[in-house]
C-alpha positions in Angstrom: -0.2 0.0 0.1 2.6 2.5 0.9 4.8 1.5 -2.2 1.8 1.7 -4.6 0.7 4.9 -3.5 4.1 6.7 -3.4 4.6 5.1 -6.8 1.3 6.3 -8.4 2.5 9.9 -7.3 6.2 9.4 -8.5 5.1 8.1 -11.9 2.7 11.2 -12.4 5.7 13.5 -11.8 8.8 12.0 -12.7 8.1 9.3 -15.4 5.2 10.3 -17.4 6.0 12.8 -20.1 5.3 16.5 -19.1 6.0 18.6 -22.1 4.3 21.6 -20.8 6.4 21.6 -17.8 3.8 22.5 -15.2 3.8 20.9 -11.7 1.7 17.9 -11.5 1.7 17.5 -7.8 0.4 14.8 -5.4 0.8 14.3 -1.8 3.1 11.3 -1.0 3.5 12.3 2.8 -0.3 13.0 3.2 -0.8 9.4 1.8 1.8 7.7 3.8 0.4 9.1 7.3 -3.2 7.2 6.1 -1.9 4.0 5.0 -1.9 2.0 8.2 -5.6 3.5 9.3 -6.9 2.5 5.6 -5.1 -0.8 5.4 -6.6 -1.8 8.8 -10.2 -0.3 7.8 -10.4 -1.9 4.6 -8.9 -5.5 5.2 -10.2 -6.0 8.5 -13.4 -4.1 9.3 -15.0 -2.7 6.3 -18.3 -4.2 5.1 -19.9 -4.1 1.6 -22.8 -2.0 3.3 -20.3 0.7 4.6 -19.5 3.9 2.7 -16.1 5.8 3.1 -15.2 9.4 2.7 -11.3 9.6 2.0 -9.4 12.6 2.8 -8.3 14.3 -0.7 -4.6 14.1 -0.3 -4.9 10.2 0.4 -6.7 9.5 -3.1 -3.4 7.5 -4.1 -4.0 5.3 -1.3 -7.7 4.6 -2.3 -6.6 3.7 -5.9 -4.0 1.4 -4.5 -6.5 -0.6 -2.4 -9.0 -0.7 -5.3 -6.5 -2.0 -7.6 -5.1 -4.6 -5.3 -8.8 -5.8 -4.7 -9.4 -5.9 -8.6 -11.6 -2.7 -8.8 -9.1 -0.8 -10.9 -7.2 -1.9 -14.1 -3.5 -1.7 -14.1 -3.6 0.9 -16.9 -4.9 3.7 -14.9 -2.2 3.4 -12.3 0.3 5.9 -14.2 -2.7 8.5 -14.9 -2.9 10.2 -11.7 -4.0 13.8 -12.7 -3.7 13.2 -16.2 -6.6 13.9 -18.6 -9.4 11.2 -18.3 -7.1 9.4 -15.9 -7.3 9.3 -12.0 -8.5 12.5 -10.5 -6.3 14.7 -8.3 -8.7 13.8 -5.5 -11.3 11.2 -5.1 -14.4 11.7 -7.4 -17.7 9.7 -7.4 -18.3 10.7 -10.9 -14.8 10.9 -12.5 -12.8 8.3 -11.2 -12.7 5.0 -13.0 -12.8 2.9 -9.7 -15.3 2.8 -6.9 -15.6 5.9 -4.7 -18.2 6.6 -2.2 -17.9 10.2 -1.6 -16.0 13.0 -3.7 -13.9 15.0 -1.7 -11.6 17.9 -2.2 -13.5 21.0 -1.0 -12.1 20.8 2.5 -14.6 20.0 5.1 -17.4 19.2 2.8 -16.0 15.7 1.8 -15.9 15.1 5.4 -19.1 15.9 6.7 -20.9 14.2 3.5 -21.3 10.9 5.4 -23.3 12.6 8.2 -25.6 13.7 5.2 -25.5 10.4 3.6 -26.5 8.6 6.9 -29.6 11.1 7.1 -30.5 10.3 3.6 -30.3 6.7 4.1 -32.4 6.8 7.3 -34.9 8.8 5.5 -35.2 6.3 2.7 -35.6 3.4 5.1 -38.4 5.2 6.8 -40.4 6.1 3.7 -39.5 3.2 1.3 -38.8 0.3 3.8 -40.4 -2.4 1.6 -38.0 -1.2 -1.5 -34.9 -0.7 0.7 -35.4 -3.1 3.4 -32.8 -5.6 1.7 -30.1 -2.9 2.4 -28.6 -3.9 5.7 -27.4 -0.7 8.0 -24.0 0.1 7.2 -21.6 2.6 8.8 -20.7 5.9 7.2 -16.8 6.5 7.5 -14.9 9.9 7.2 -11.2 9.6 7.0 -10.0 13.1 7.5 -6.5 15.3 8.3 -6.6 16.9 11.6 -6.3 20.3 9.8 -9.6 19.7 8.2 -11.1 20.1 11.5 -10.4 23.8 11.5 -13.0 24.2 8.6 -16.4 25.9 9.8 -18.2 23.4 7.8 -17.2 20.6 10.2 -18.5 22.5 13.2 -21.7 23.4 11.6 -22.4 19.6 11.0 -21.3 18.4 14.4 -23.3 20.6 16.6 -26.6 20.1 14.6 -28.8 18.6 17.3 -29.7 15.5 14.9 -26.2 14.5 14.3 -25.8 13.1 17.8 -28.2 10.4 17.2 -26.3 9.1 14.1 -24.4 5.9 15.7 -23.2 4.9 12.1 -21.3 7.8 11.6 -17.4 7.3 12.2 -14.9 9.7 11.8 -11.0 8.7 11.7 -9.0 12.0 12.1 -5.3 11.5 10.9 -3.7 13.6 13.8 -0.3 14.2 12.3 0.1 17.6 13.6 1.3 19.1 10.4 -0.9 21.6 7.9 0.2 22.4 4.4 2.7 25.1 5.5 4.2 23.9 9.0 3.9 21.7 12.2 1.0 23.1 14.1 2.5 24.4 17.3 -0.1 23.8 19.9 -1.4 20.4 21.1 -5.3 20.5 20.0 -6.3 16.9 20.8 -7.5 17.3 24.2 -9.5 20.3 23.3 -11.0 18.4 20.3 -11.8 15.4 22.6 -13.8 17.9 24.8 -15.7 19.6 22.1 -16.7 16.0 20.4 -17.7 14.8 23.6 -19.7 17.7 24.3 -21.7 17.3 21.0 -22.5 13.6 22.2 -19.8 11.7 20.2 -17.7 8.8 21.5 -14.3 9.8 21.5 -11.5 7.0 21.0 -7.8 8.3 21.2 -5.1 6.2 19.5 -1.9 8.1 20.6 0.8 5.3 21.2 1.3 2.0 19.7 2.3 -1.3 21.5 6.2 -0.8 21.7 5.8 2.4 23.4 2.9 1.3 25.7 5.4 -1.5 26.7 8.1 0.9 27.3 5.8 3.0 29.6 5.5 -0.1 31.7 9.2 -0.4 32.4 11.2 1.6 34.9 11.6 5.3 33.6 8.3 4.7 31.3 6.2 7.2 33.2 9.0 9.7 32.6 9.0 9.0 28.9 5.2 9.2 28.6 5.3 12.6 30.4 8.1 13.8 28.2 6.3 12.9 24.9 2.9 14.2 26.3 4.4 17.5 27.4 6.6 18.3 24.5 5.2 20.9 21.8 4.5 19.3 18.4 7.6 21.0 16.6 10.0 19.5 18.9 8.5 15.8 18.6 8.5 16.4 14.9 12.1 17.4 15.2 12.9 14.3 17.2 11.8 12.1 14.1 14.5 13.8 12.1 17.2 12.8 14.6 19.6 9.6 14.3 19.9 7.4 17.5 22.7 9.3 19.1 21.1 12.5 18.7 17.8 11.0 20.2 19.8 10.2 23.2 20.9 13.5 23.7 17.6 15.2 23.1 15.0 13.0 24.3 16.1 12.8 28.0 15.4 16.6 28.7 17.7 16.2 32.0 15.5 13.3 33.4 17.9 10.6 34.8 15.3 8.0 34.9 14.2 8.5 31.4 17.9 8.6 30.3 18.4 5.3 31.9 15.3 3.6 30.0 16.6 5.0 26.6 20.3 3.6 27.5 18.7 0.3 27.9 17.4 0.4 24.2 19.3 -0.4 21.1 19.4 2.2 18.4 17.0 0.4 16.1 14.4 -0.1 19.0 15.0 3.6 20.2 14.3 4.7 16.7 11.2 2.7 16.2 9.9 3.6 19.7 10.0 7.4 19.0 7.6 6.8 16.1 5.4 4.0 17.3 2.2 6.2 17.3 -1.5 4.6 17.5 -2.4 5.5 14.1 0.4 3.0 12.6 -0.2 0.2 15.1 -2.5 -2.3 13.4 -3.5 -4.1 16.6 -4.4 -0.6 18.3 -6.6 0.2 15.2 -8.3 -3.1 15.3 -9.2 -2.6 19.0 -10.4 1.0 18.0 -12.6 -0.2 15.3 -14.0 -3.0 17.3 -14.9 -0.5 20.1 -17.3 1.7 18.0 -20.5 2.5 19.8 -23.2 2.2 17.2 -25.5 4.3 19.5 -23.8 7.5 18.9 -21.3 9.0 16.2 -17.6 8.2 17.0 -14.7 10.1 16.5 -11.3 8.0 16.4 -8.1 10.3 17.1 -5.5 8.4 15.5 -1.9 9.9 16.0 0.1 9.7 12.8 3.5 10.8 11.2 3.1 12.6 8.1 5.3 10.8 5.3 5.6 7.8 7.9 7.9 5.2 6.5 9.4 7.7 3.8 12.6 9.6 3.8 10.4 12.9 4.1 8.5 11.9 7.3 8.1 14.5 9.8 9.6 17.3 7.9 7.7 20.5 8.3 8.0 21.1 4.5 7.0 17.6 3.4 3.5 18.3 2.0 4.1 18.6 -1.4 7.6 17.0 -1.1 8.4 14.3 -3.8 11.0 11.4 -3.3 13.8 11.4 -5.8 14.5 8.7 -8.1 17.2 7.3 -5.8 15.1 7.6 -2.8 12.4 5.5 -4.6 14.7 2.9 -5.3 15.7 2.6 -1.7 12.1 2.5 -0.6 11.4 -0.2 -3.0 14.4 -2.4 -1.6 13.3 -1.7 1.8 9.7 -2.8 1.1 10.6 -5.6 -0.8 9.3 -4.6 -4.3 10.9 -4.0 -7.6 11.1 -0.4 -8.5 11.3 -1.4 -12.4 8.0 -3.1 -12.1 6.1 -0.9 -9.8 2.7 -2.3 -10.3 3.3 -5.8 -9.2 0.3 -7.6 -7.2 0.9 -10.1 -4.8 0.9 -13.6 -6.1 -2.5 -15.2 -5.5 -1.1 -18.2 -3.5 0.5 -16.1 -0.8 -1.0 -14.9 2.2 -1.3 -11.4 1.0 -2.8 -12.4 -2.1 -5.4 -14.5 -0.5 -6.4 -11.4 2.1 -6.8 -9.1 -1.1 -8.9 -12.0 -2.9 -11.0 -12.5 0.3 -11.5 -9.0 1.1 -12.8 -8.1 -2.5 -15.4 -10.9 -2.2 -16.5 -9.4 1.3 -16.8 -5.8 -0.4 -18.0 -6.8 -3.5 -21.5 -4.7 -3.8 -24.3 -5.6 -6.2 -24.9 -3.2 -9.2 -27.1 -0.3 -8.5 -30.4 -1.3 -10.6 -31.5 2.1 -12.5 -34.9 3.2 -11.1 -36.6 6.1 -12.9 -38.3 8.6 -10.7 -42.2 8.8 -11.0 -43.6 11.2 -13.8 -44.1 14.8 -12.8 -46.6 16.6 -14.4 -45.7 19.5 -16.8 -49.0 21.7 -15.8 -51.2 21.5 -12.5 -53.7 23.1 -14.7 -54.5 26.2 -12.3 -54.4 29.7 -13.8 -53.5 32.0 -10.6 -55.6 35.3 -10.4 -55.7 38.5 -8.2 -52.2 39.4 -6.3 -49.6 36.9 -5.8 -45.9 36.6 -5.0 -43.9 33.9 -6.6 -42.5 32.7 -3.0 -46.1 32.0 -2.0 -46.6 30.3 -5.4 -43.9 27.7 -4.3 -45.8 26.4 -1.5 -49.0 26.4 -3.4 -47.5 24.4 -6.2 -46.3 21.7 -3.5 -49.7 21.2 -2.2 -51.3 21.2 -5.5 -48.7 18.4 -6.4 -49.9 16.0 -3.6 -53.5 16.1 -5.2 -52.2 16.0 -8.8 -49.4 13.6 -8.8 -49.3 12.0 -5.4 -46.4 9.4 -6.4 -44.2 12.3 -7.4 -45.2 14.4 -4.5 -44.3 11.4 -2.2 -40.7 11.5 -3.4 -40.5 15.5 -2.7 -38.4 16.3 0.5 -37.9 19.9 1.6 -35.2 21.3 3.8 -34.8 24.5 5.6 -32.6 26.2 8.1 -35.3 27.4 10.3 -37.2 29.3 7.7 -40.2 27.2 6.8 -42.7 29.7 8.1 -41.3 32.8 6.6 -40.7 31.3 3.1 -44.3 30.0 2.7 -43.7 26.4 3.3 -46.2 26.3 6.2 -49.1 24.6 4.3 -46.9 22.0 2.9 -45.3 21.3 6.3 -48.8 20.9 7.7 -49.7 18.6 5.0 -46.6 16.2 5.0 -45.2 16.7 8.4 -41.8 16.9 9.6 -39.3 14.2 9.4 -37.9 12.6 12.5 -36.3 9.3 13.2 -38.9 8.8 15.9 -42.3 10.3 16.6 -42.4 13.5 19.0 -45.4 14.9 20.6 -46.8 18.1 19.4 -47.6 19.9 22.6 -49.3 22.6 20.5 -51.5 20.5 18.5 -54.7 21.5 20.6 -53.9 25.1 20.5 -56.4 27.0 18.4 -54.0 30.2 17.5 -51.1 27.7 16.1 -51.1 28.0 12.4 -48.2 26.0 11.5 -48.4 22.4 13.2 -45.0 20.7 13.7 -45.8 17.2 13.7 -42.5 15.1 13.8 -42.7 11.4 12.6 -40.5 8.9 10.6 -42.9 9.6 7.7 -42.6 13.3 7.4 -41.2 14.9 4.3 -39.9 18.1 5.7 -36.6 18.2 7.3 -35.7 21.1 9.7 -32.0 22.0 10.2 -30.3 24.8 12.4 -29.4 28.2 10.8 -26.2 26.5 8.8 -26.5 26.8 5.0 -23.5 24.4 4.6 -25.6 21.7 6.2 -28.5 22.7 4.2 -26.7 22.2 0.9 -24.9 19.2 2.3 -28.0 17.5 3.0 -30.0 18.1 -0.3 -26.9 17.1 -2.2 -26.7 13.3 -0.5 -30.6 13.3 -0.7 -30.1 14.0 -4.5 -27.8 11.3 -5.0 -29.9 8.4 -3.5 -30.9 7.6 -7.0 -27.5 6.6 -7.9 -26.4 5.3 -4.4 -29.4 3.2 -3.3 -31.7 3.2 -6.5 -34.4 5.1 -4.8 -34.7 8.6 -6.5 -35.9 11.5 -4.2 -36.9 15.0 -5.3 -34.9 17.3 -2.6 -35.8 21.0 -2.3 -33.9 23.4 -0.1 -35.2 26.6 0.8 -33.4 29.6 2.3 -33.1 33.2 2.1 -31.4 34.3 -1.1 -29.0 36.6 0.6 -27.5 33.6 1.9 -27.2 31.6 -1.3 -23.8 32.6 -2.0 -22.7 31.4 1.5 -23.9 28.0 0.5 -23.0 28.1 -3.1 -19.5 26.6 -2.8 -20.7 23.4 -0.9 -23.7 23.2 -3.1 -21.8 23.4 -6.3 -19.3 20.6 -4.8 -22.5 18.5 -4.0 -23.5 19.1 -7.7 -20.2 17.8 -9.0 -20.2 14.8 -6.7 -23.3 13.7 -8.4 -26.2 15.1 -6.2 -29.2 16.6 -8.0 -31.4 19.1 -6.0 -33.4 22.1 -6.1 -32.2 25.3 -4.2 -34.6 28.0 -3.8 -33.4 31.6 -2.7 -36.6 33.7 -1.2 -37.0 36.4 -0.8 -34.4 38.3 -3.1 -33.1 41.4 -4.3 -33.8 45.0 -3.2 -37.7 44.2 -3.7 -37.3 43.0 -0.2 -37.2 46.8 0.5 -37.6 47.5 4.3 -35.4 44.5 5.4 -32.3 46.6 4.4 -29.1 46.5 2.5 -27.9 43.6 4.7 -30.4 41.4 3.2 -30.5 42.2 -0.3 -29.1 39.9 -2.8 -27.3 41.2 -5.9 -25.2 38.7 -7.6 -27.2 35.7 -7.5 -29.3 36.1 -10.7 -26.0 34.9 -12.7 -25.8 31.7 -10.8 -27.5 30.0 -13.6 -25.2 31.3 -16.4 -22.2 30.2 -14.5 -22.7 27.2 -12.4 -22.3 23.8 -14.4 -25.1 21.0 -13.9 -27.8 23.8 -12.9 -30.7 25.4 -14.5 -31.4 28.6 -12.8 -34.9 30.2 -13.0 -36.2 33.7 -11.7 -39.9 33.7 -12.5 -41.9 36.7 -12.6 -45.7 35.4 -12.0 -47.0 32.2 -9.8 -47.9 30.4 -13.1 -44.2 30.7 -14.1 -43.1 29.3 -10.7 -45.1 26.5 -10.9 -44.1 25.5 -14.4 -40.6 26.1 -13.6 -40.6 24.0 -10.5 -42.2 21.0 -12.2 -39.6 21.2 -14.9 -36.9 21.2 -12.4 -38.3 18.5 -10.3 -38.8 16.4 -13.7 -34.8 16.8 -14.3 -34.1 15.2 -10.7 -32.8 11.6 -10.1 -31.8 10.6 -13.3 -28.6 10.0 -15.1 -29.1 12.9 -17.6 -30.4 15.1 -14.7 -29.4 18.4 -13.4 -30.0 20.6 -10.2 -32.1 24.0 -10.5 -31.8 27.2 -8.5 -35.0 29.2 -8.2 -34.7 32.8 -7.2 -38.3 34.0 -5.9 -39.7 37.2 -4.6 -42.2 38.4 -1.8 -43.2 41.3 -4.0 -46.9 41.0 -4.6 -47.8 41.4 -8.5 -51.2 41.2 -10.3 -51.4 37.8 -12.0 -53.5 39.5 -14.7 -50.3 41.0 -16.2 -49.2 37.4 -17.2 -51.7 37.2 -19.7 -52.0 33.5 -19.7 -53.3 32.1 -23.1 -56.8 30.5 -22.4 -56.4 28.3 -25.5 -55.0 25.0 -24.4 -52.4 24.9 -27.6 -51.4 28.6 -26.7 -51.2 27.7 -23.1 -48.8 24.7 -23.7 -46.6 27.1 -26.1 -46.3 29.5 -23.4 -45.4 26.9 -20.9 -42.5 25.4 -23.1 -41.2 29.2 -23.6 -41.3 29.7 -19.9 -39.2 26.5 -19.2 -36.9 27.2 -22.0 -35.7 30.6 -20.8 -38.0 33.4 -22.1 -41.4 34.5 -23.6 -42.8 37.3 -25.3 -45.0 39.2 -22.7 -46.0 42.2 -25.0 -45.8 42.6 -28.9 -46.3 45.9 -30.8 -46.8 45.8 -34.6 -43.8 47.7 -35.5 -41.6 48.0 -32.2 -38.7 50.5 -31.9 -37.3 49.3 -28.8 -37.4 46.0 -26.8 -37.5 45.6 -22.9 -36.1 42.4 -21.6 -37.2 42.0 -17.8 -36.7 39.3 -15.5 -38.6 39.0 -12.2 -40.1 41.1 -9.8 -39.7 44.3 -11.9 -41.9 43.0 -14.7 -44.7 45.7 -13.7 -42.2 48.7 -14.1 -41.3 47.3 -17.4 -44.8 47.0 -18.7 -45.7 50.2 -17.5 -42.7 51.7 -19.2 -43.7 50.0 -22.5 -47.4 51.5 -22.4 -45.9 55.3 -21.7 -43.4 54.7 -24.6 -45.9 53.5 -27.2 -48.2 56.3 -25.9 -45.3 58.8 -26.6 -44.9 57.2 -30.4 -41.8 54.7 -29.3 -43.6 51.2 -29.9 -42.2 48.8 -27.3 -41.9 45.0 -26.9 -41.6 43.4 -23.6 -39.8 39.9 -23.3 -40.1 38.2 -20.0 -36.8 36.2 -19.1 -37.1 33.3 -16.9 -33.7 31.8 -17.3 -30.7 33.7 -18.7 -28.6 30.6 -18.3 -30.7 28.6 -21.0 -30.8 31.4 -23.2 -27.0 31.9 -22.7 -26.7 28.2 -23.5 -28.8 28.5 -26.8 -26.7 31.4 -27.7 -23.5 29.3 -27.5 -25.0 26.4 -29.5 -25.9 28.9 -32.3 -22.5 30.2 -32.5 -20.9 26.7 -32.5 -19.4 27.0 -29.1 -21.3 24.2 -27.2 -22.7 21.0 -27.9 -25.8 20.6 -30.1 -29.2 21.3 -28.5 -32.2 23.1 -29.5 -32.1 26.8 -30.2 -35.8 27.6 -31.0 -36.2 29.8 -28.1 -33.8 32.4 -29.3 -36.1 32.8 -32.5 -39.4 32.7 -30.5 -38.2 35.2 -27.9 -35.8 37.4 -29.8 -36.5 36.8 -33.3 -34.1 38.7 -35.8 -37.1 40.3 -37.8 -37.9 41.9 -34.6 -34.5 43.1 -33.6 -34.4 46.7 -32.0 -32.4 48.6 -29.6 -32.7 46.5 -26.2 -33.0 47.7 -22.4 -32.4 44.9 -20.1 -33.7 45.4 -16.4 -33.6 43.3 -13.4 -33.5 43.3 -9.5 -29.8 42.1 -9.5 -26.8 42.9 -11.2 -27.0 44.4 -14.5 -24.5 42.3 -16.2 -26.8 39.1 -15.8 -28.9 40.1 -19.0 -26.1 42.3 -20.8 -25.2 39.2 -23.1 -28.7 39.5 -24.6 -28.0 42.4 -26.7 -25.5 39.9 -28.7 -28.1 37.7 -30.1 -29.2 40.2 -32.6 -26.1 42.7 -32.1 -28.3 45.6 -31.1 -27.4 48.7 -28.9 -28.1 48.2 -25.3 -28.4 49.7 -21.9 -28.2 47.5 -18.8 -30.3 48.3 -15.8 -30.0 46.7 -12.6 -28.6 46.7 -8.9 -24.8 47.3 -8.9 -24.5 48.7 -5.3 -25.3 47.8 -1.6 -28.8 48.3 -0.8 -30.7 50.4 2.0 -33.8 50.0 3.7 -37.1 51.9 2.2 -40.1 51.2 0.3 -39.9 49.6 -3.3 -40.8 52.6 -5.0 -37.7 54.5 -3.0 -35.5 51.7 -3.8 -36.3 51.0 -7.6 -35.9 54.7 -8.2 -32.3 54.7 -6.3 -31.3 51.8 -8.1 -32.7 52.9 -11.5 -35.2 50.1 -11.6 -38.3 52.3 -11.8 -40.5 53.0 -14.8 -39.1 56.4 -15.4 -35.5 55.2 -15.7 -36.8 52.2 -18.0 -38.1 55.0 -20.2 -35.1 57.2 -20.1 -32.7 54.2 -21.0 -35.1 53.5 -24.0 -35.3 56.7 -25.3 -31.4 57.2 -25.2 -31.2 54.4 -27.5 -33.3 55.4 -30.2 -31.5 57.2 -33.1 
């Protein structure tokens, strides 16, 4: 294992041709510190139903294991970080061998098994007859101690529901080194206290059997105290000493300790100073057997970064690479052949038989494909009166339970303590709140209680604390159950739009890892008005243009919201599926302005345009200007068009629902993207009706600026390009140039 993981990195950097001269990289030291932990786990304790998240820099160890178990072809071993080869970090969707969790975004891969455990429990409670054949498995996270600095880690640990997840096991590689340095302070005791306070079992593996035996001898107490008390950098420096220097440095003036050291030969002394629990297989085996399945477990496994390599313990070994001569010495030391680096164990050897037995034990049945239930494209209602797109979300979910109960049964909503303020109350009352066990609703008989918090194993809403990273981590794993367990779910995460950016990186990583989900940001923009600048989102409208694997919508009307939601749900839980982001608003808008066609064929045409990205909302026989508008500012755009027409400047209005889809269609037309339909460009922005263009939205103006390139027309971009203020919608629209007068002025400035 040590040889293979080191050789995989060596080949990528020193053997494979590199005409560009760019550093390839890899982490021989970080891999070496994990070899014992992973060897003990895979070859002694892991079961087929278990899942493991492997720290990013230990990916070569994972590939080495998969190779020895027959899960990875030899041809891939020389391809670390090559195009279409082994990825730099474990990737569930890109690597050619089995990877349970994608890692690489620090803190996100480590916490993913927590959300994977919740997703697995949710499935068992809702679809027991279909998942009952899956035995309960543990969810392991193998992470570096420096990764415990990540805020995402602690957001997950302190969530109250996590303390009930006995299947969660974290193994921390406590090598006391970060990327740049040896961490100066001893933090294990503090970590132990923090995890214990959060309800975790904590197992500490500090010393191996050799040191434990020495501690029992005369002078042993002094040896233990000396090592326990010394700062991390001093200990790391001892690892770089030969036996003679160790005999001078280690006693620290203690005669009893000096006597014990004097009784040891050089080889034993050198072995003892590096005999930590994370490299001692008997200690690791004991720890794995001691796991308490009634609560989550943390194993603090003390290790040495670069263990077994010439670079072990050096403060700058993070990206260090062994030289060719050091590789040959390592091969000789480990009894392998540097000229034939990929040799497997012979089948008739003890190691070969162990690999074969482990391969049989860990082999998993193929995950059968199961398509999600059909989602209707239209629920048949035509909203009237005044409504908000935020309220339309909750109404559409309720309607789905009546019109398509099987599809609605797969929907699971998640929110960070904002269910009532984002109009999910009716849905929550209908489906209940998911909990591993039923809890008493003490306000069930309170006549003034509108939102009924019925917690039960069959509930379909999951409430988390105010932690956006937890929210997107969970919906990412709920959105991966179709490929992990052959049971598709339709997860929807709802949070305030100003906090979408905080959640964006971990959500994006979840999409990269194969999770398909819907993220709803509401309320949004300066339309939130009195809430003030701190709660007014500006940059989120462009997410759909820039985020791979995601279709983004910002509907203007309730019917648009319904259609966009249904289209987004229909894309979930399938190999060719995608995630979606819906940006909604609390601004009340007259639904008459939507002008929904009464004729069924015309209505269906409008629906197709809405979900494709844009539709004509107002047409003039001979337009001189076009206003392309998105979201809550549609009333201002329509009012501006009426006044312009009355002033002799006929105006078209195009309602944009998805700038990302329009941008993709434009790239296809330009030959810059794989072929797909581009008809929406001809229907929303036909060349025959090309005029100067004003774009306007409650967000950054650059989002829609590209629309002018469709027909190469003069253009003015209106939007929000500064921090907001408290005030009325009228005040804020005027302040940011979104009001009717500003739209008219921009249009007139474009007319020759």
